[in-house]
N, C-alpha and C positions, 0 to 999 in steps of 0.2 A: 504494500500500500504506500509506504513512504517513497519507494522508488518511482511509483506512478506520479506522485505529487511533485517529483523533481525531474520529470521527463521533459524532453524537448517539446512535446506537444503541449504540456501545461505552460511552459515558457512562452510558446507561441500564442496560445489562447489568452493568457493573461495580458500579453502585450496588446492583442486585438481588442480585448474588453476595455482596457485603459484608453486605447486610441479611439474607440467608439464613443466613449464619454466625451472626450475633447472634440471629436468631429461633430457630434450632436450639439454640444454647447457652443462651439465656434460658429457653426452654420446658423443656429438660432439667433445669435447675436448679430451676425452680419445681415440677416434679413430685416432687422430693425435697428440700424446703427444709431439713429437719433434717440430712440427709446432706451438703448443701452447707455448712451451718453448721459441721459437723465438719471438712470440708476447709479452710474458712477458718481455723478455730482452729488447724489444723496449721501454719500459717505464723507464728503467734504475734504478729501485728501488732495485734490488737484485743483489748480486754478482754472477758471472758465474754459478757455480754448483747448487746454490739454485733455479735458473730458472727451471732446470729439475725436481727438487724435488717439487716445487710449481705446475708445470705442471701436476703432478700426484695427489698430495694431494688436490688441489682445486677442480678438477672435482669429485674426490671421495667424498669429503665433500659435494658438491652440491647434489650428488645422495643420500647419506645417509640421509641428512637433508630433501630431497624431500620425501623419503619414510616415514620418521618420521612425516612429515607434513600430508601425506595422512592418516596415522594411528593415527594422533593427539597425538603423543607421547610427553610427557612433555619435554620442552626444545627445541623442534624442531622449533617452531615459533621464539623463541629468537635467536637460531642459524641462522635461515634464515635471520632475521633482521640484525644480526651482519655481516654475509657474505655480505649482500647488502651494508651495511655501508662501509665495507672494499673496495668493488668494486667501490662504489661511490667516496671514497677517492682517489683511483688509477685513476679513470677517471678525477676527479678534478685536480689531479697532472698533468695528460696529457694535459688537457686544459690550465692550468697555464703555462706549459712549451712550449705550442704552438706545441705539437707533432702532426704529421699527420700519425697516426698509426691505424691499425685495433684495435677496442676496445677489441677484444678477447672474446666477450660476449658469443657467441654460438659455434663457431668453428674457427680454424685458417683461413680456406678458405671460410668462410661464405660469400655468395653473398652480403649481406647488408654491411658487413665490407669492402669488396673489392670495392663496388660501391661508398660508401659514406665516409668512414673513419671519421664518425661524432661522436666524443666523447660526444658532447653536447646532441645529440639525445639519446645516450645510457644512459647518466646521467639522462635525463628526464624520460626515460623508467624505470630506477631503482627507481627514485623518486615515480613513480606511483605504482611500486611493493611495495615499503616501505609504501606508503599510504594504500595499501590493507592489509599489515601486521597490520598497525595501526587500521584498521577497525576490523580485527579479534580480536585484543586485546580489542577493544571497546565492541564487542559482548560477549567476555568472561566476561567482567566486568558487563555489563548491564544485559545480559541474563543468566549469570551463567554457560555458557558452559565451561567445564573443560577438559584439556588435560589429557590423561591417563599416569600414571607413567610407566616407563620401568619395565616390569615384573620381570626381574632378580634383579633389584635394589630395587624394592618394597618389596621383600620377606625378605630383611635384616632388 
């Protein structure tokens, strides 16, 4: 049983599940950039115009990192982990400030965000995603699974 949980198939499936979360989240945000900019501004962390920039850059980063994770490109798991830590920091800020805002995790008008406005649940979900990243790092170390270098950069 333990060997199955450490198999190459589990490594691949877990990468795909993590990627699917970011693909879904990034696509939903890109469909309503202005709405996502409004959600970002609700946290009060960025000055006015940067909210609109972040509303485009963050979803694009999620999508790029997700494809990198699917293809197991070197650096994609680290990028995924860093983005999660940033999102968790923003959620922790919102909890600390007592904000009652949509977490902005999947889309500006996401039914979960509309119904619950629970930053704590979103933080817990991100913690589980980060734990999954940790398991992928563990598999890389113990089983020797290696990410592929980016072809254009590897040629240099």
